[in-house]
Structure formats: C-alpha cells, structure tokens
Phi, psi and omega in degrees: 000134182273140179291144181246137181236132178259130178245138178253125174250145184290331188270325189243003185099219183246150177227158183254132178238126180250155177274175178292160181293175181294152182272181181296321179299323180294318178294318179298313180297321182293331180263324184287319182299308179296322179294322179291321177296320178295317179297319179296319179296315179296315180299316180294319180294325177295317179296319180294319179297319178296320179296316179295321177297316179299315180296321179296315180295324176296319180294320177297319179296319179295316179297320179294320178296321179295316180296319178294323179293322178293324179291325180287337181287348179099001178287346182290334180288334181271135177264162181288338183284341181286338181287131180289137178266124181271138178290145179278123178235153177260147180267079180245146174288145180281143177274141175254143181289136178276134177251134179266131180251089178244000000 
C-alpha cells in the first residue's frame, strides 16, 4: 500500500499526493518468500513420508520375523480347536433359602 499524504492549501482545500509505486525488490520479495516457504513445506513433507515408510517397513519385517519364529517353535502343528474351552463362571457365594420358623 502506498502512503498517502494530505496537503492543505489555503486557497483550494485539500489535495492528495501519492508516492511512486513499489520497486523491483518489493516484487521479488513478494514472490520469492511464498515460493520458498512452499518449497520448504514440500521438501519437509517428502522427508517425513520417507521416514514413515522406512519405519513401517521395519515394523513389518519385525512382525514377519516373529511369525516365522513362532512357526519354527512347533506351535504351528497345534490347532486352536484342540485347546479346551473352559466355561466362564463367576465366583459368587451361593444363596441359601431362608426358612421361617413360626
């Protein structure tokens, strides 16, 4: 925004005087700063995405190694249906019927 200056003349009232427009440096700054911020944001997001991909692949490799180790232990021969399922019971005291003695 260009600064505006008001001058008062005694004979005609007030008039407006403006300065010259913005210079080349102002235009360069106005375009380079947002573009540089955008470039930094894109670069940072790419680095974060690569880091997350690397961590995910490491986690998948660890999970796969754990599954292979479990299969080698011999647990693969047992099926889940062979394990006896225990009925769920609550540990409550039994109520006794009250007898009235009249």
